[in-house]
Rosetta silent file (secondary structure, phi, psi, omega in degrees, C-alpha in Angstrom):
SEQUENCE: MKTSSSKVINSALVLVICLVTGLIVAGQEKVKETIINKEALKEVVKLKNKEFCSSENWSSDDKQQYRELRESTVAAGGVIDVDAGRNGGISVKGENRSDVLVRACVQAWGETLDAAKAAVSSVRVSTAGAIRADGPEQSNYSVSFQILVPRNTDLRLKAHNGGISIGAVGGRIEFETVNGGVSLHQLSGDVHGRTTNGGVNVMLSGRSWEGSGLDVTTSNGGVNLTMPENYAANIETGTVNGGFSSDIAALNITTEDVKGAGWNNRAKQIKTAINGGGAPIRVATTNGGIRINSNTEKE
SCORE:     score description
SCORE:     0.000 S_00000001
   1 L     0.000  -32.813  178.207   -9.920   -5.159  -78.836 S_00000001
   2 H   -74.069  -34.125  175.263   -7.638   -7.674  -77.422 S_00000001
   3 H   -62.526  -42.536  179.289   -5.220   -4.912  -76.385 S_00000001
   4 H   -63.380  -43.962  176.794   -8.005   -3.068  -74.762 S_00000001
   5 H   -61.653  -42.231 -178.625   -9.133   -6.169  -72.907 S_00000001
   6 H   -62.000  -44.394 -177.578   -5.479   -6.918  -71.846 S_00000001
   7 H   -62.208  -40.112  178.035   -5.204   -3.380  -70.367 S_00000001
   8 H   -64.162  -43.767  178.180   -8.384   -3.868  -68.436 S_00000001
   9 H   -65.870  -39.631  179.618   -7.170   -7.230  -67.072 S_00000001
  10 H   -65.664  -41.255 -178.756   -3.758   -5.897  -66.275 S_00000001
  11 H   -63.387  -41.814 -173.786   -5.268   -2.875  -64.478 S_00000001
  12 H   -67.049  -31.332  177.072   -7.589   -5.238  -62.579 S_00000001
  13 H   -71.941  -38.342  176.146   -4.546   -7.455  -61.629 S_00000001
  14 H   -61.155  -47.811  175.300   -2.673   -4.348  -60.433 S_00000001
  15 H   -58.850  -44.121  179.006   -5.610   -3.377  -58.328 S_00000001
  16 H   -62.706  -44.629  176.435   -5.949   -6.775  -56.854 S_00000001
  17 H   -60.623  -38.245 -178.338   -2.243   -7.047  -56.047 S_00000001
  18 H   -67.584  -40.729  176.999   -2.380   -3.625  -54.459 S_00000001
  19 H   -64.454  -46.456  175.557   -5.380   -4.521  -52.400 S_00000001
  20 H   -62.561  -43.147 -179.873   -3.832   -7.856  -51.323 S_00000001
  21 H   -63.975  -37.477  176.254   -0.568   -6.209  -50.518 S_00000001
  22 H   -60.834  -45.176 -178.421   -2.427   -3.598  -48.496 S_00000001
  23 H   -65.143  -33.965  176.662   -4.255   -6.297  -46.605 S_00000001
  24 H   -63.542  -54.425  177.674   -1.032   -8.147  -46.041 S_00000001
  25 H   -54.378  -43.051  179.039    0.699   -4.996  -44.777 S_00000001
  26 H   -72.412  -27.056  174.413   -2.384   -4.187  -42.588 S_00000001
  27 H   -72.240  -39.808  177.490   -2.398   -7.686  -41.268 S_00000001
  28 H   -62.241  -43.458  176.770    1.305   -7.528  -40.450 S_00000001
  29 H   -60.322  -34.697 -178.761    0.715   -4.139  -38.748 S_00000001
  30 H   -70.733  -42.482  179.457   -2.231   -5.689  -36.871 S_00000001
  31 H   -60.158  -48.295 -179.734   -0.159   -8.766  -35.833 S_00000001
  32 H   -58.573  -46.189  179.929    2.641   -6.299  -34.772 S_00000001
  33 H   -64.068  -38.794  169.901    0.250   -4.248  -32.803 S_00000001
  34 H   -53.103  -48.150  179.112   -1.160   -7.364  -31.163 S_00000001
  35 H   -59.404  -49.193 -177.770    2.300   -8.488  -30.226 S_00000001
  36 H   -63.148  -39.045 -179.390    3.108   -5.061  -28.719 S_00000001
  37 H   -65.073  -36.476 -178.715   -0.131   -5.020  -26.841 S_00000001
  38 H   -67.330  -41.681  177.425    0.412   -8.538  -25.478 S_00000001
  39 H   -59.659  -46.161 -173.197    3.998   -7.484  -24.317 S_00000001
  40 H   -63.942  -37.881 -175.843    2.643   -4.377  -22.717 S_00000001
  41 H   -70.993  -39.585  178.049   -0.076   -6.436  -20.987 S_00000001
  42 H   -55.919  -44.790  179.585    2.629   -8.977  -19.820 S_00000001
  43 H   -58.731  -46.809  176.779    4.554   -6.014  -18.271 S_00000001
  44 H   -56.467  -42.110 -173.613    1.455   -4.706  -16.503 S_00000001
  45 H   -70.692  -44.808 -179.577    0.566   -8.244  -15.187 S_00000001
  46 H   -58.111  -39.434  179.775    4.315   -8.634  -14.091 S_00000001
  47 H   -73.463  -36.480 -178.720    4.232   -5.372  -12.188 S_00000001
  48 H   -66.640  -43.926 -173.343    0.878   -6.138  -10.717 S_00000001
  49 L   -96.997   21.985  175.644    1.854   -9.556   -9.391 S_00000001
  50 L   -52.417  122.600 -169.300    5.342   -8.447   -8.263 S_00000001
  51 L   -83.183  156.325  178.932    6.151  -10.633   -5.440 S_00000001
  52 L   -59.362  133.171 -176.293    7.323   -9.532   -1.932 S_00000001
  53 L    57.649   33.274 -176.173   11.147   -9.291   -1.818 S_00000001
  54 L  -103.716   -1.705  177.662   11.449  -10.037   -5.487 S_00000001
  55 L   -62.694  151.800 -179.706   13.369   -6.796   -6.452 S_00000001
  56 L   -68.412  142.429  173.422   16.667   -7.321   -8.097 S_00000001
  57 L   -64.308  144.262 -171.112   19.927   -7.089   -6.037 S_00000001
  58 L  -127.783  157.139  176.979   21.747   -3.873   -6.758 S_00000001
  59 E  -140.238  156.037  174.870   25.395   -2.603   -6.624 S_00000001
  60 L  -133.886 -170.968  179.711   27.105    0.694   -6.713 S_00000001
  61 L   -65.675  -30.836  178.688   30.754    1.762   -6.865 S_00000001
  62 L  -116.876    1.481  178.485   31.276    1.294   -3.168 S_00000001
  63 L  -142.182  144.310  174.950   28.429   -1.060   -2.053 S_00000001
  64 E  -119.909  145.950 -175.247   27.060   -4.320   -2.882 S_00000001
  65 E  -124.080  145.247  176.194   23.565   -5.413   -1.793 S_00000001
  66 E  -144.567  142.333 -179.353   22.015   -8.866   -1.321 S_00000001
  67 E  -131.766  155.347 -178.648   18.637   -9.953   -0.167 S_00000001
  68 E  -142.608  136.905  178.944   17.055  -13.199    0.877 S_00000001
  69 E  -101.127  126.260 -179.611   13.465  -14.370    1.501 S_00000001
  70 E  -118.571  133.269  177.611   12.775  -16.662    4.586 S_00000001
  71 E  -122.899  143.952  172.123    9.351  -18.224    5.192 S_00000001
  72 E  -153.567  161.740 -179.514    8.005  -20.064    8.152 S_00000001
  73 E  -119.338  135.667  172.351    4.506  -21.021    9.440 S_00000001
  74 E  -127.043  163.470 -174.632    3.389  -20.613   12.990 S_00000001
  75 E   -76.162  147.183  175.321    0.223  -21.547   14.869 S_00000001
  76 L   -83.329  164.635  178.935   -2.511  -18.888   15.147 S_00000001
  77 L   119.555  146.183 -176.124   -3.912  -17.850   18.453 S_00000001
  78 L    64.316 -165.165 -176.113   -3.138  -15.249   20.962 S_00000001
  79 E   -89.385  136.706  174.309   -1.555  -11.936   19.890 S_00000001
  80 E   -91.507  107.371 -172.064    0.774  -11.800   16.888 S_00000001
  81 E  -107.033  120.740 -173.681    3.598   -9.638   18.093 S_00000001
  82 E  -126.985  132.641 -177.683    5.954   -8.306   15.478 S_00000001
  83 E  -126.428  105.870 -176.998    9.091   -6.135   16.019 S_00000001
  84 L   -77.370   -4.362 -177.670   10.772   -5.135   12.711 S_00000001
  85 L    76.500 -159.839 -168.514   13.829   -3.736   14.439 S_00000001
  86 L   -76.659  -22.188 -178.382   15.824   -0.691   13.528 S_00000001
  87 L  -138.849  108.600  173.230   15.215   -0.812    9.725 S_00000001
  88 E   154.679  149.815  176.323   12.256   -2.424    8.116 S_00000001
  89 L  -102.050  166.846 -179.875    8.506   -2.389    7.538 S_00000001
  90 E  -127.242  131.165  175.828    5.529   -4.609    8.310 S_00000001
  91 E  -125.766  122.684  177.164    2.698   -5.709    6.150 S_00000001
  92 E  -131.385  136.462 -169.237   -0.085   -7.790    7.526 S_00000001
  93 E  -124.816  128.926  176.717   -2.942   -9.193    5.570 S_00000001
  94 E   -90.065  137.236 -177.924   -6.042  -11.128    6.782 S_00000001
  95 E  -135.826  170.881  173.787   -7.036  -14.305    4.821 S_00000001
  96 L   -86.554   86.449 -174.488   -9.215  -17.276    5.202 S_00000001
  97 L  -146.831  164.698 -179.972   -6.661  -19.380    6.825 S_00000001
  98 L  -111.810   -6.466  177.367   -6.040  -21.157   10.128 S_00000001
  99 E  -123.261 -174.198 -178.130   -2.278  -20.539   10.610 S_00000001
 100 E  -121.381  124.930  174.862    0.148  -17.656   10.249 S_00000001
 101 E   -99.597  113.316  178.802    2.515  -17.317    7.401 S_00000001
 102 E  -101.716  120.667  179.531    5.632  -15.271    8.159 S_00000001
 103 E  -117.572  121.300 -178.638    7.702  -13.993    5.248 S_00000001
 104 E  -116.166  127.065  177.108   10.896  -12.060    6.137 S_00000001
 105 E  -105.653  104.906  174.405   12.860  -10.203    3.427 S_00000001
 106 E   -97.686  121.296  171.706   16.424   -9.835    4.839 S_00000001
 107 E  -129.237  156.421 -176.406   18.877   -7.551    3.001 S_00000001
 108 E  -150.122  163.356  179.517   22.255   -6.212    3.734 S_00000001
 109 E  -127.277  142.970  175.404   24.887   -4.142    2.199 S_00000001
 110 E  -151.107  174.044 -179.935   28.707   -4.584    2.152 S_00000001
 111 L   -72.279  -19.222  167.638   31.776   -3.539    0.340 S_00000001
 112 L  -132.036  164.680  178.113   31.628   -6.809   -1.590 S_00000001
 113 H   -61.894  -36.355 -179.788   28.917   -9.207   -2.503 S_00000001
 114 H   -64.326  -43.103 -175.934   30.443  -11.847   -0.275 S_00000001
 115 H   -62.871  -41.037 -177.308   30.450   -9.314    2.646 S_00000001
 116 H   -64.575  -45.425  179.489   26.689   -8.557    1.943 S_00000001
 117 H   -61.605  -38.381  176.594   25.818  -12.268    1.937 S_00000001
 118 H   -58.139  -47.239 -177.639   27.758  -12.779    5.157 S_00000001
 119 H   -62.208  -44.531 -178.648   25.788   -9.953    6.699 S_00000001
 120 H   -62.375  -40.625 -178.859   22.444  -11.474    5.592 S_00000001
 121 H   -67.481  -27.538 -174.253   23.511  -14.984    6.957 S_00000001
 122 L   -84.516   -9.638  179.735   24.287  -13.327   10.345 S_00000001
 123 L   -88.474  129.361 -178.343   20.744  -11.991   10.797 S_00000001
 124 E  -104.817  122.949 -178.114   18.416  -14.240   12.802 S_00000001
 125 E  -104.654  113.532  178.561   14.637  -14.209   12.252 S_00000001
 126 E  -108.296  144.606 -178.571   12.764  -15.657   15.283 S_00000001
 127 L  -122.608    4.668 -178.797    9.108  -16.717   15.407 S_00000001
 128 L   -82.091  117.438 -175.235    9.224  -18.123   18.962 S_00000001
 129 L    72.528 -111.508  178.258    7.027  -15.795   21.043 S_00000001
 130 L   -78.951  148.762  174.654    7.495  -12.418   19.310 S_00000001
 131 E   -90.965  119.888 -171.643    8.348  -12.343   15.621 S_00000001
 132 E  -157.374  161.716  174.538   11.529  -10.403   15.315 S_00000001
 133 E  -125.455  138.679 -175.241   14.918  -10.038   13.796 S_00000001
 134 E  -132.695  150.995 -178.906   18.301   -9.621   15.258 S_00000001
 135 L  -161.706  167.416 -179.003   21.747   -9.079   13.849 S_00000001
 136 L   -56.819  145.465 -176.167   25.249   -7.722   14.600 S_00000001
 137 L   -68.013  -38.008 -175.259   25.199   -3.947   15.499 S_00000001
 138 L   -77.673  -11.893  178.397   27.989   -3.244   13.028 S_00000001
 139 L   -79.843  140.907  168.330   26.215   -4.775    9.958 S_00000001
 140 E   -84.273  103.722 -174.132   24.135   -2.741    7.612 S_00000001
 141 E  -149.696  159.331  175.681   20.966   -4.729    7.278 S_00000001
 142 E  -144.041  153.649  174.400   17.210   -4.367    7.274 S_00000001
 143 E  -130.594  120.224  176.519   14.328   -6.859    7.677 S_00000001
 144 E  -120.617  144.659 -172.858   10.844   -6.248    6.465 S_00000001
 145 E  -109.368  136.810  161.815    7.920   -8.627    7.159 S_00000001
 146 E  -112.930  121.884 -175.474    4.887   -9.731    5.192 S_00000001
 147 E  -125.527  126.995  173.364    2.542  -11.698    7.404 S_00000001
 148 E  -107.388  125.171 -174.954   -0.680  -13.459    6.440 S_00000001
 149 E  -125.624  164.892  171.099   -3.061  -14.147    9.295 S_00000001
 150 E   -70.011  150.313 -168.378   -6.509  -15.312    9.935 S_00000001
 151 L   -56.507  -30.251  177.453   -9.026  -12.513    9.649 S_00000001
 152 E  -103.899   98.990 -168.503   -9.839  -12.373   13.264 S_00000001
 153 L  -145.673  136.118  169.389   -6.304  -11.862   14.778 S_00000001
 154 E   -90.684  141.750 -171.075   -4.981   -9.512   17.564 S_00000001
 155 E  -133.687  143.977  176.488   -1.877   -7.731   16.500 S_00000001
 156 E  -133.867  108.609 -176.071    0.997   -5.777   18.231 S_00000001
 157 E  -122.297  142.604  175.853    3.374   -4.174   15.670 S_00000001
 158 E  -145.884  137.033 -177.769    6.380   -2.006   15.992 S_00000001
 159 E  -140.027  158.897  178.283    8.721   -0.674   13.316 S_00000001
 160 E  -138.533  121.236 -168.459   11.541    1.717   13.033 S_00000001
 161 L    51.258   55.072 -179.928   12.385    3.465    9.734 S_00000001
 162 L  -171.868  151.138 -177.576    9.744    1.438    7.986 S_00000001
 163 L   -89.908  169.209  179.070    6.043    1.681    7.229 S_00000001
 164 E  -129.948  125.472  174.553    3.104   -0.365    8.557 S_00000001
 165 E  -122.396  129.560 -176.343    0.288   -1.705    6.468 S_00000001
 166 E  -132.760  125.453  173.991   -2.711   -3.689    7.805 S_00000001
 167 E  -140.541  144.380  172.520   -5.618   -4.933    5.776 S_00000001
 168 L    63.894   38.759 -179.093   -8.702   -7.222    6.099 S_00000001
 169 L  -124.900  140.390  175.695   -8.035   -7.851    9.844 S_00000001
 170 E  -128.939  123.267 -178.029  -10.412   -7.625   12.740 S_00000001
 171 E   167.446 -162.313  171.374   -9.273   -7.675   16.416 S_00000001
 172 E   -91.507  118.193 -174.178   -7.398   -5.754   18.992 S_00000001
 173 E  -121.435  127.219  173.437   -4.683   -4.031   17.057 S_00000001
 174 E  -124.512  139.175  175.743   -1.829   -1.841   18.374 S_00000001
 175 E  -150.224  158.890  176.423    0.932   -0.493   16.339 S_00000001
 176 E  -157.612  138.971  173.466    3.712    2.110   16.316 S_00000001
 177 E  -145.245  157.400  175.252    6.485    3.213   13.929 S_00000001
 178 E  -115.038  128.363 -179.650    9.041    5.927   13.663 S_00000001
 179 L    64.228   53.164 -178.042    9.885    7.351   10.192 S_00000001
 180 L  -163.360  151.502  176.120    7.242    5.364    8.298 S_00000001
 181 L   -88.158  167.783  179.281    3.871    5.721    6.800 S_00000001
 182 E  -129.584  135.569  176.105    0.677    3.866    7.819 S_00000001
 183 E  -132.176  125.936 -175.340   -1.835    2.327    5.499 S_00000001
 184 E  -128.418  131.185  171.393   -5.105    0.784    6.938 S_00000001
 185 E  -154.229  151.125  177.660   -7.965   -0.657    5.091 S_00000001
 186 L    52.768   44.760 -176.546  -10.926   -3.069    5.706 S_00000001
 187 L  -101.575  166.069  172.623  -10.173   -3.209    9.465 S_00000001
 188 E  -160.936  165.890  177.631  -12.510   -3.761   12.397 S_00000001
 189 E   106.650 -138.134 -173.894  -12.324   -4.307   16.115 S_00000001
 190 E  -123.363  102.465 -172.011  -10.281   -2.021   18.564 S_00000001
 191 E  -115.031  119.903  179.239   -7.527   -0.244   16.621 S_00000001
 192 E  -134.790  134.859  177.101   -4.959    2.162   18.110 S_00000001
 193 E  -163.710  166.817  173.409   -1.673    3.349   16.485 S_00000001
 194 E  -151.458  159.723  168.791    0.679    6.082   15.714 S_00000001
 195 E  -131.231  150.704  171.489    3.600    7.189   13.618 S_00000001
 196 E   -83.027  -47.862  178.993    6.096   10.004   14.324 S_00000001
 197 E  -129.960   89.085 -179.740    7.203   10.869   10.908 S_00000001
 198 L   171.252  156.855 -178.229    4.941    9.652    8.242 S_00000001
 199 L   -84.835  160.255  174.352    1.623    9.985    6.493 S_00000001
 200 E  -118.938  127.055  178.067   -1.533    8.075    7.291 S_00000001
 201 E  -125.207  118.254 -177.874   -3.887    6.580    4.845 S_00000001
 202 E  -120.771  132.985  176.479   -7.174    5.080    6.044 S_00000001
 203 E  -128.073  121.316  175.241   -9.888    3.513    3.987 S_00000001
 204 L   -94.487  137.557  179.226  -13.234    2.678    5.530 S_00000001
 205 L  -126.170  171.475  178.011  -15.675    0.257    4.086 S_00000001
 206 L    80.169 -159.880  179.014  -19.202   -0.967    4.688 S_00000001
 207 L  -102.536  -18.400  176.815  -21.773    1.272    6.399 S_00000001
 208 E  -158.646  169.790  173.457  -20.219    1.410    9.845 S_00000001
 209 L   -80.182  140.017  174.492  -17.309    0.262   12.008 S_00000001
 210 L  -100.327  105.277 -178.417  -17.526   -3.147   13.509 S_00000001
 211 L   134.058 -164.937 -171.149  -15.987   -3.092   16.909 S_00000001
 212 L   -78.348  -33.639  178.269  -14.888   -0.498   19.563 S_00000001
 213 E   139.932 -174.865 -174.782  -13.353    2.043   17.026 S_00000001
 214 E  -126.103  132.942  177.093  -10.183    3.428   15.368 S_00000001
 215 E  -140.260  108.093 -174.270   -7.636    5.898   16.843 S_00000001
 216 E  -142.775  133.241 -176.648   -4.551    6.719   14.696 S_00000001
 217 E  -132.034  157.849  171.828   -2.369    9.719   14.860 S_00000001
 218 E  -142.358  139.776  177.462    0.769   11.134   13.215 S_00000001
 219 E   -75.659  -49.645 -175.941    3.017   13.918   14.493 S_00000001
 220 E  -129.250   95.149 -171.927    4.448   14.920   11.119 S_00000001
 221 L   165.907  153.982  179.321    2.576   13.765    8.091 S_00000001
 222 L   -80.177  161.117  177.348   -0.605   14.220    5.967 S_00000001
 223 E  -117.627  129.046  171.736   -3.857   12.363    6.562 S_00000001
 224 E  -128.163  118.879 -174.133   -5.947   10.820    3.883 S_00000001
 225 E  -119.627  122.957 -178.068   -9.271    9.357    4.952 S_00000001
 226 E  -117.409  138.444 -177.801  -11.536    7.581    2.381 S_00000001
 227 E  -161.615  154.532  172.316  -15.040    6.514    3.371 S_00000001
 228 E   -66.817  147.651  177.852  -18.603    5.951    1.869 S_00000001
 229 L   -65.507  -27.798 -179.742  -20.860    8.969    2.102 S_00000001
 230 L   -86.998    4.903 -170.580  -23.367    6.860    3.947 S_00000001
 231 L   -70.100  138.631 -175.385  -20.917    5.673    6.605 S_00000001
 232 E  -111.712  120.118 -176.068  -22.294    6.076   10.158 S_00000001
 233 E  -164.734  172.048  163.950  -19.674    6.995   12.861 S_00000001
 234 E   -99.011  100.244 -176.154  -18.486    9.647   15.335 S_00000001
 235 E   -92.564  133.341  173.838  -15.773   11.217   13.381 S_00000001
 236 E  -135.877  123.321  175.383  -12.906   13.225   14.848 S_00000001
 237 E  -148.663  160.651  175.787  -10.062   14.582   12.682 S_00000001
 238 E   171.407  175.128  176.395   -7.955   17.657   12.406 S_00000001
 239 E  -141.250  153.334  178.774   -4.607   19.332   12.079 S_00000001
 240 L   -90.220  -54.605 -170.600   -2.629   22.042   13.926 S_00000001
 241 E  -124.300   99.231  178.397   -0.495   23.130   10.935 S_00000001
 242 L   162.929  166.797  179.807   -1.878   22.121    7.536 S_00000001
 243 L   -81.504  172.894 -178.042   -4.684   22.441    5.040 S_00000001
 244 E  -147.025  135.113  173.085   -8.103   20.762    5.241 S_00000001
 245 E  -151.738  153.956 -170.999  -10.414   19.550    2.488 S_00000001
 246 E  -157.148  131.292  171.941  -13.328   17.127    2.311 S_00000001
 247 L   -80.326  -10.413  178.690  -15.598   15.700   -0.406 S_00000001
 248 L  -102.019  114.564 -172.429  -18.152   15.046    2.388 S_00000001
 249 H   -58.662  -37.272 -176.463  -20.234   18.087    3.240 S_00000001
 250 H   -70.288  -10.348 -179.305  -20.805   16.932    6.901 S_00000001
 251 H  -121.351   37.170  177.228  -17.037   16.699    7.343 S_00000001
 252 L  -116.759  163.779  173.611  -16.008   20.029    5.890 S_00000001
 253 L   -93.018  128.498  177.080  -15.061   23.289    7.594 S_00000001
 254 L   -84.312  176.556 -177.996  -17.400   26.145    6.750 S_00000001
 255 H   -61.439  -34.051 -178.746  -16.550   29.615    5.930 S_00000001
 256 H   -64.924  -28.367 -178.682  -17.493   30.825    9.391 S_00000001
 257 H   -75.286  -20.622 -172.545  -14.916   28.443   10.852 S_00000001
 258 H  -115.245   16.932  178.538  -12.051   29.824    8.829 S_00000001
 259 L   -69.742  148.567  173.605  -12.622   33.612    9.195 S_00000001
 260 L   109.529  168.317 -176.942   -9.697   35.719   10.397 S_00000001
 261 L   -79.168  168.825  173.488   -6.056   36.080    9.645 S_00000001
 262 L    68.266   34.238  177.162   -3.476   33.303    9.893 S_00000001
 263 H   -49.944  -47.932 -174.573   -5.793   30.662    8.255 S_00000001
 264 H   -65.407  -24.962 -178.860   -2.832   28.504    7.180 S_00000001
 265 H  -108.561   13.821 -176.511   -1.495   28.346   10.729 S_00000001
 266 L   -98.746  139.455  175.560   -4.873   27.922   12.567 S_00000001
 267 L   -65.928  142.327 -178.111   -5.846   24.552   13.967 S_00000001
 268 E  -129.848  114.438 -170.315   -8.634   22.908   11.999 S_00000001
 269 E  -130.828  141.545  171.963  -10.633   20.342   13.893 S_00000001
 270 E  -130.517  128.069  175.621  -13.804   18.319   13.167 S_00000001
 271 E  -144.504  108.591 -172.428  -15.573   16.255   15.768 S_00000001
 272 E  -158.134  156.295  172.075  -19.164   15.306   14.762 S_00000001
 273 E   -96.005  137.560 -177.957  -21.485   12.430   14.362 S_00000001
 274 E  -129.171  142.527 -177.563  -22.547   11.620   10.765 S_00000001
 275 L    61.082   34.736 -178.969  -25.379    9.442    9.523 S_00000001
 276 L    95.833  -11.417 -176.469  -26.743    8.889   12.937 S_00000001
 277 L    82.052  175.166  178.971  -23.326    8.279   14.626 S_00000001
 278 L   171.462 -145.392 -174.275  -21.650    5.080   15.659 S_00000001
 279 L   -66.741  151.673 -177.866  -18.246    3.933   16.800 S_00000001
 280 E   -75.671  127.042  176.175  -15.541    6.618   17.245 S_00000001
 281 E  -119.110  106.470 -173.302  -13.207    7.093   14.263 S_00000001
 282 E  -120.353  116.138  174.474  -10.282    9.420   15.118 S_00000001
 283 E  -134.852  110.301 -167.627   -7.524   10.137   12.565 S_00000001
 284 E  -137.396  158.673  174.516   -5.470   13.283   13.308 S_00000001
 285 E  -138.331  156.807  177.542   -2.189   14.908   12.559 S_00000001
 286 E   -93.293  -56.020 -179.646   -0.125   17.785   14.175 S_00000001
 287 E  -120.787   99.043  178.776    1.863   18.982   11.111 S_00000001
 288 L   161.755  157.559  177.782    0.256   17.891    7.825 S_00000001
 289 L   -76.891  165.638  178.071   -2.852   18.355    5.740 S_00000001
 290 E  -119.943  126.634  168.558   -6.168   16.528    6.067 S_00000001
 291 E  -122.537  122.923  174.542   -7.885   15.126    2.986 S_00000001
 292 E  -111.044  127.801 -179.632  -11.277   13.356    3.182 S_00000001
 293 E  -118.432  139.881  170.983  -12.474   11.478    0.149 S_00000001
 294 E   -96.346  157.894  173.096  -15.703    9.888   -0.484 S_00000001
 295 E  -128.099  174.207 -175.480  -16.361    6.784   -2.379 S_00000001
 296 L   -97.929   11.418 -176.431  -19.407    5.169   -4.005 S_00000001
 297 L   -68.970  132.248  177.689  -19.386    2.034   -2.086 S_00000001
 298 L  -123.244  116.850  176.524  -22.813    0.877   -0.985 S_00000001
 299 L  -132.785    0.000    0.000  -23.024   -2.247    1.126 S_00000001
């Protein structure tokens, strides 16, 4: 009887030990999984919050690169005039602020790290009058700008071999770039701009444009236009050489429009009032496709 009881007790102990061991292992795996998830989350947050001009300096067998962030604050008022020079992009963002924060990322390349640093130190960033950068002709350098401005600000932007991005700004805005893409979102006012070689991405918000309108073109590059389906405007868009597609029925090309040979090389143009019409919105390209996306924004 004792032997039988002992066997039962021993079996129960083995079962308990197995259960506890399983729970410990499961707990360890859970902790491990939690740690992995936290590390993954940290990486996501790190990438999401990556700062302007924060990329690591790099080097190759024959070149060394060095970059430097310079910041200055200037008074708001008048036109914010920015010239990024021969190599560099411009990003402008509107905020609830009363001054203008200018951040310049100056980078240069040289045969040695000291040579790259010397090239960076030779570049001058000026904020008196126009915001611009100047450096020796023989130096391999570029300057990109990130500028934070009051939401109601007039802009004049020029870049070469660099993109232009503008967000949350209302005013008279003029811009031009060569060899660079354009990204525009949450804008208002009177906006005119163009790029020679680069795509154009425009995101419209609200129910209509506030201001005189938008006119943006590219010679060689695709156009991506995103807008609410209930957006009221006079829309003009099109391409000479490129495809055309739209999620919004009122902004699509019908079967009758595309009859005949040579569809892929035939100009495709839309010029129409939607949802009662409104300010003129023109986004067009010569060589590139057109894509119109709807969103579910209701304001």
